[in-house]
Backbone as a chain_set.jsonl record, in Angstrom:
{"seq": "XXXXXXXXXXXXXXXXXXXXXXXXXXXXXXXXXXXXXXXXXXXXXXXXXXXXXXXXXXXXXXXXXXXXXXXXXXXXXXXXXXXXXXXXXXXXXXXXXXXXXXXXXXXXXXXXXXXX", "coords": {"N": [[0.922, -0.779, 13.214], [1.859, 0.152, 10.762], [-0.422, 1.107, 9.522], [-0.948, 3.536, 10.726], [1.232, 5.124, 10.254], [1.47, 6.999, 8.106], [-0.612, 8.958, 8.705], [0.444, 9.869, 11.204], [2.899, 10.894, 10.391], [2.063, 13.033, 8.768], [0.809, 14.626, 10.713], [3.019, 15.263, 12.368], [4.627, 16.686, 10.561], [2.926, 18.872, 10.132], [2.873, 19.968, 12.74], [5.581, 20.636, 13.027], [5.814, 22.543, 10.994], [4.016, 24.498, 11.939], [5.244, 25.244, 14.398], [7.585, 26.365, 13.37], [6.68, 28.57, 11.753], [5.52, 30.13, 13.701], [7.618, 30.92, 15.182], [8.671, 29.535, 17.401], [11.286, 28.968, 19.47], [13.188, 30.655, 17.796], [14.946, 30.391, 14.72], [15.123, 27.687, 14.612], [14.455, 25.046, 12.527], [11.735, 23.523, 12.681], [10.212, 21.748, 11.206], [12.106, 20.178, 9.835], [13.554, 19.137, 12.056], [11.59, 17.688, 13.548], [10.644, 15.913, 11.582], [12.952, 14.423, 11.031], [13.4, 13.227, 13.535], [11.03, 11.742, 13.754], [11.377, 9.969, 11.64], [13.477, 8.497, 12.695], [12.166, 7.118, 14.712], [10.205, 5.726, 13.32], [11.571, 3.971, 11.592], [12.602, 1.54, 12.999], [10.117, 0.833, 14.03], [8.453, 0.291, 11.855], [9.958, -1.405, 10.217], [10.913, -3.361, 11.848], [12.989, -4.909, 14.402], [16.345, -5.135, 13.97], [19.826, -5.631, 13.051], [20.382, -3.545, 11.246], [18.233, -1.645, 11.473], [18.547, -0.921, 14.104], [20.75, 0.609, 14.044], [20.226, 2.611, 12.162], [17.747, 3.877, 13.036], [18.291, 4.884, 15.795], [20.507, 6.482, 15.043], [19.331, 8.444, 13.429], [17.758, 9.668, 15.364], [19.767, 10.627, 17.085], [20.911, 12.401, 15.25], [18.829, 14.211, 15.054], [18.833, 15.383, 17.606], [21.404, 16.536, 17.61], [21.128, 18.308, 15.455], [19.177, 20.048, 16.442], [20.57, 21.132, 18.633], [22.646, 22.437, 17.236], [21.2, 24.267, 15.686], [20.225, 25.928, 17.654], [22.462, 27.193, 18.457], [24.059, 25.962, 20.379], [25.991, 24.108, 19.86], [28.602, 23.896, 17.385], [28.871, 23.325, 13.817], [31.296, 22.163, 13.469], [31.579, 20.69, 15.739], [29.299, 19.137, 15.757], [29.418, 17.301, 13.529], [31.745, 15.568, 14.053], [30.745, 14.418, 16.446], [28.528, 13.045, 15.48], [29.798, 11.156, 13.864], [31.236, 9.711, 15.811], [29.055, 8.766, 17.307], [27.797, 7.124, 15.384], [29.781, 5.175, 15.079], [29.754, 4.043, 17.662], [27.135, 2.988, 17.725], [27.325, 1.085, 15.65], [29.218, -0.623, 16.781], [27.844, -1.527, 19.072], [25.657, -2.975, 17.925], [27.065, -5.044, 16.797], [27.916, -6.418, 19.002], [25.663, -7.372, 20.175], [22.981, -9.805, 20.207], [21.324, -9.357, 17.872], [19.175, -9.961, 15.046], [20.24, -10.278, 11.598], [19.298, -8.005, 8.961], [16.368, -8.824, 7.062], [16.362, -8.248, 4.329], [18.981, -8.463, 3.693], [19.55, -11.064, 3.663], [20.493, -13.756, 1.683], [19.298, -16.397, 0.084], [20.523, -18.136, -1.769], [23.319, -17.946, -1.411], [23.371, -18.808, 1.216], [22.884, -21.509, 1.04], [25.198, -22.435, -0.009], [25.566, -22.288, -2.695], [26.667, -20.847, -5.806]], "CA": [[1.707, 0.452, 13.173], [1.972, 0.641, 9.389], [-1.651, 1.818, 9.155], [-0.985, 4.892, 11.267], [2.494, 5.816, 9.98], [1.248, 8.174, 7.246], [-1.262, 10.04, 9.456], [1.359, 10.422, 12.209], [3.879, 11.698, 9.659], [1.393, 14.28, 8.37], [0.617, 15.418, 11.934], [4.325, 15.775, 12.796], [5.008, 17.723, 9.594], [2.09, 20.04, 10.446], [3.353, 20.555, 14.001], [6.86, 21.274, 12.732], [5.538, 23.738, 10.2], [3.391, 25.473, 12.827], [6.264, 25.754, 15.32], [8.512, 27.198, 12.61], [6.081, 29.842, 11.339], [5.206, 30.932, 14.888], [8.868, 31.362, 15.783], [9.014, 28.858, 18.644], [12.752, 28.869, 19.389], [13.564, 31.202, 16.487], [16.141, 29.836, 14.107], [15.014, 26.234, 14.539], [13.571, 24.538, 11.486], [11.023, 22.444, 13.366], [9.776, 20.757, 10.224], [13.256, 19.284, 9.654], [13.885, 18.471, 13.32], [10.563, 16.696, 13.891], [10.605, 14.875, 10.546], [14.123, 13.583, 11.246], [13.122, 12.436, 14.73], [9.978, 10.781, 13.433], [11.998, 8.924, 10.819], [14.238, 7.657, 13.606], [11.233, 6.259, 15.448], [9.451, 4.871, 12.397], [12.406, 2.935, 10.949], [12.455, 0.239, 13.668], [8.704, 0.515, 14.256], [7.856, -0.258, 10.635], [10.792, -2.435, 9.601], [11.277, -4.365, 12.838], [14.248, -4.75, 15.112], [17.457, -5.938, 13.467], [21.107, -4.913, 13.128], [20.336, -2.315, 10.441], [17.303, -0.654, 12.021], [19.046, -0.462, 15.398], [21.759, 1.641, 13.768], [19.591, 3.712, 11.423], [16.784, 4.592, 13.87], [18.965, 5.714, 16.794], [21.352, 7.494, 14.408], [18.455, 9.549, 13.035], [17.382, 10.382, 16.585], [20.965, 11.381, 17.465], [21.013, 13.503, 14.283], [17.804, 15.181, 15.438], [19.319, 16.107, 18.781], [22.551, 17.355, 17.188], [20.611, 19.386, 14.61], [18.518, 21.008, 17.325], [21.621, 21.835, 19.372], [23.345, 23.338, 16.321], [20.298, 25.352, 15.286], [20.06, 26.839, 18.795], [23.812, 27.71, 18.719], [24.697, 25.329, 21.535], [27.199, 23.489, 19.315], [28.884, 24.314, 16.01], [28.935, 22.224, 12.848], [32.588, 21.519, 13.704], [31.373, 19.751, 16.843], [28.194, 18.244, 15.403], [29.812, 16.229, 12.615], [32.507, 14.527, 14.747], [29.88, 13.704, 17.384], [27.721, 12.102, 14.7], [30.686, 10.058, 13.459], [31.459, 8.91, 17.019], [27.793, 8.091, 17.606], [27.614, 6.051, 14.413], [30.715, 4.116, 15.441], [29.249, 3.385, 18.868], [25.967, 2.184, 17.338], [27.805, -0.067, 14.885], [29.858, -1.534, 17.733], [26.804, -2.13, 19.921], [24.891, -4.008, 17.207], [27.931, -6.208, 16.581], [28.077, -7.108, 20.274], [24.363, -7.858, 20.646], [22.459, -10.892, 19.371], [20.233, -8.932, 16.989], [19.218, -10.633, 13.738], [20.583, -9.496, 10.417], [18.074, -7.602, 8.259], [15.854, -9.822, 6.121], [16.732, -7.893, 2.953], [20.374, -8.823, 3.502], [19.615, -12.514, 3.566], [20.543, -14.269, 0.319], [19.14, -17.837, 0.244], [21.42, -18.885, -2.652], [24.609, -18.033, -0.74], [23.203, -19.56, 2.466], [22.92, -22.932, 0.69], [26.523, -22.746, -0.516], [25.58, -22.236, -4.165], [27.222, -19.59, -6.313]], "C": [[1.769, 1.03, 11.767], [0.747, 1.454, 8.972], [-1.627, 3.267, 9.612], [0.281, 5.704, 10.962], [2.275, 7.082, 9.144], [0.495, 9.277, 7.989], [-0.353, 10.678, 10.509], [2.397, 11.311, 11.531], [3.276, 13.042, 9.261], [1.195, 15.194, 9.579], [1.94, 16.045, 12.373], [4.809, 16.873, 11.848], [4.213, 19.003, 9.871], [2.537, 20.746, 11.716], [4.672, 21.279, 13.768], [6.69, 22.571, 11.967], [4.977, 24.854, 11.085], [4.398, 26.08, 13.796], [7.233, 26.689, 14.609], [7.901, 28.552, 12.276], [5.712, 30.731, 12.523], [6.444, 31.284, 15.696], [9.174, 30.749, 17.141], [10.488, 28.481, 18.548], [13.198, 29.353, 18.008], [14.887, 30.629, 15.993], [16.116, 28.321, 13.999], [14.022, 25.87, 13.445], [12.872, 23.301, 12.047], [10.545, 21.369, 12.412], [10.879, 19.715, 10.027], [13.515, 18.461, 10.919], [12.87, 17.374, 13.634], [10.481, 15.577, 12.852], [11.778, 13.903, 10.707], [13.922, 12.672, 12.453], [12.064, 11.38, 14.481], [10.527, 9.641, 12.584], [12.787, 7.962, 11.694], [13.369, 6.705, 14.399], [10.555, 5.263, 14.509], [10.282, 3.758, 11.765], [12.29, 1.595, 11.691], [10.989, -0.156, 13.874], [8.084, -0.154, 13.032], [8.644, -1.427, 10.064], [11.202, -3.544, 10.565], [12.651, -4.093, 13.423], [15.287, -5.697, 14.513], [18.723, -5.08, 13.513], [21.088, -3.598, 12.343], [19.441, -1.256, 11.082], [17.757, -0.121, 13.376], [20.28, 0.433, 15.263], [21.058, 2.851, 13.153], [18.658, 4.531, 12.31], [17.455, 5.466, 14.924], [19.881, 6.779, 16.186], [20.515, 8.689, 13.959], [18.006, 10.353, 14.251], [18.562, 11.206, 17.099], [21.148, 12.589, 16.538], [20.0, 14.597, 14.595], [18.291, 16.04, 16.593], [20.467, 17.04, 18.4], [22.096, 18.546, 16.34], [19.956, 20.47, 15.46], [19.553, 21.81, 18.126], [22.376, 22.824, 18.489], [22.474, 24.533, 15.943], [20.046, 26.354, 16.413], [21.408, 27.383, 19.273], [24.445, 27.159, 19.996], [25.963, 24.567, 21.12], [27.385, 24.001, 17.888], [28.874, 23.085, 15.104], [30.243, 21.459, 13.023], [32.542, 20.53, 14.868], [30.325, 18.708, 16.464], [28.66, 17.048, 14.566], [30.689, 15.181, 13.302], [31.669, 13.738, 15.752], [28.994, 12.691, 16.665], [28.558, 10.909, 14.252], [30.948, 9.134, 14.646], [30.2, 8.107, 17.36], [27.529, 6.93, 16.668], [28.533, 4.878, 14.735], [30.255, 3.34, 16.661], [28.053, 2.488, 18.529], [26.385, 0.938, 16.564], [28.473, -1.096, 15.798], [28.818, -2.261, 18.582], [26.039, -3.221, 19.182], [25.742, -5.23, 16.898], [28.072, -7.045, 17.843], [26.764, -7.646, 20.844], [23.822, -8.91, 19.691], [21.248, -10.495, 18.518], [20.322, -9.683, 15.663], [19.694, -9.686, 12.652], [19.295, -9.099, 9.711], [17.669, -8.653, 7.221], [16.268, -9.515, 4.684], [18.177, -8.243, 2.647], [20.541, -10.322, 3.267], [19.531, -12.958, 2.111], [20.455, -15.79, 0.393], [20.082, -18.661, -0.64], [22.782, -19.052, -1.966], [24.513, -18.846, 0.553], [23.271, -21.068, 2.217], [24.263, -23.343, 0.103], [26.602, -22.744, -2.029], [26.136, -20.889, -4.62], [26.256, -18.907, -7.235]], "O": [[1.737, 2.247, 11.59], [0.857, 2.379, 8.167], [-2.216, 4.133, 8.965], [0.382, 6.858, 11.377], [2.845, 8.129, 9.454], [0.908, 10.434, 7.922], [-0.376, 11.895, 10.687], [2.734, 12.374, 12.052], [3.923, 14.079, 9.408], [1.391, 16.405, 9.478], [1.981, 17.228, 12.713], [5.347, 17.885, 12.299], [4.775, 20.098, 9.845], [2.578, 21.975, 11.769], [4.866, 22.397, 14.247], [7.344, 23.571, 12.261], [5.404, 26.005, 10.994], [4.41, 27.295, 13.998], [7.658, 27.694, 15.179], [8.538, 29.582, 12.494], [5.601, 31.948, 12.373], [6.341, 31.878, 16.769], [9.862, 31.366, 17.954], [10.887, 27.752, 17.639], [13.548, 28.542, 17.15], [15.819, 30.417, 16.768], [16.991, 27.729, 13.366], [12.883, 26.338, 13.446], [13.359, 22.179, 11.904], [10.484, 20.196, 12.781], [10.615, 18.513, 10.051], [13.674, 17.242, 10.856], [13.256, 16.249, 13.953], [10.272, 14.417, 13.208], [11.611, 12.695, 10.538], [14.237, 11.483, 12.398], [12.189, 10.248, 14.947], [10.175, 8.48, 12.793], [12.771, 6.752, 11.466], [13.797, 5.597, 14.724], [10.357, 4.101, 14.862], [9.742, 2.702, 11.436], [11.914, 0.598, 11.074], [10.66, -1.342, 13.891], [7.273, -1.071, 13.171], [8.06, -2.344, 9.487], [11.774, -4.551, 10.148], [13.368, -3.185, 13.004], [15.119, -6.916, 14.548], [18.686, -3.935, 13.964], [21.729, -2.631, 12.756], [19.844, -0.101, 11.218], [17.4, 0.993, 13.76], [20.789, 0.952, 16.257], [21.278, 3.984, 13.581], [18.762, 5.757, 12.339], [17.217, 6.673, 14.953], [20.021, 7.865, 16.75], [20.951, 9.832, 14.098], [17.885, 11.576, 14.18], [18.384, 12.355, 17.504], [21.5, 13.675, 16.996], [20.287, 15.78, 14.418], [18.177, 17.265, 16.565], [20.497, 18.197, 18.818], [22.612, 19.654, 16.487], [20.156, 21.662, 15.225], [19.42, 23.025, 18.277], [22.71, 23.923, 18.933], [22.95, 25.667, 15.887], [19.692, 27.504, 16.152], [21.499, 27.962, 20.355], [25.275, 27.823, 20.617], [26.887, 24.4, 21.916], [26.439, 24.48, 17.263], [28.87, 21.949, 15.579], [30.304, 20.258, 12.761], [33.382, 19.635, 14.96], [30.453, 17.535, 16.813], [28.321, 15.906, 14.876], [30.412, 13.991, 13.155], [31.853, 12.53, 15.899], [28.74, 11.604, 17.185], [28.078, 9.776, 14.262], [30.89, 7.912, 14.506], [30.276, 6.916, 17.662], [27.086, 5.867, 17.102], [28.114, 3.722, 14.673], [30.355, 2.113, 16.693], [27.976, 1.354, 19.0], [25.853, -0.146, 16.801], [28.31, -2.3, 15.606], [28.909, -3.472, 18.782], [25.794, -4.287, 19.747], [25.214, -6.333, 16.752], [28.319, -8.248, 17.767], [26.762, -8.302, 21.885], [24.158, -8.912, 18.507], [20.261, -11.229, 18.46], [21.418, -10.007, 15.206], [19.572, -8.466, 12.763], [18.288, -9.793, 9.849], [18.518, -9.283, 6.59], [16.501, -10.437, 3.902], [18.566, -8.314, 1.481], [21.556, -10.773, 2.735], [18.606, -12.579, 1.393], [21.448, -16.432, 0.736], [20.407, -19.792, -0.281], [23.337, -20.15, -1.938], [25.479, -19.504, 0.94], [23.677, -21.82, 3.103], [24.441, -24.509, -0.251], [27.614, -23.161, -2.592], [26.072, -19.906, -3.882], [26.556, -17.834, -7.758]]}, "num_chains": 1, "name": "protein.A"}
């Protein structure tokens, strides 16, 4: 997956740019929307599945959906931000209740051995 991440990112940026300049759903910044969504997919795909990536990836995807809804005037910023806060809280709760591993970068072998 890591080998194709950069080409896929370039393709998505190009698609977003093209949709924006051709006015597909005017008022939507497709470059931003697609890049945010792609980031949400790539985080767990490239970094693996753990408690951090299962919050970050889905949160970025939720942010993509909320951004698209706001840009198309279906919701206001006053609705978008609280929904994002609620969504983040739900994701944090879910990862605490599931047996996902902690991220490897969080692991500190010195503290795990009881040394200071």
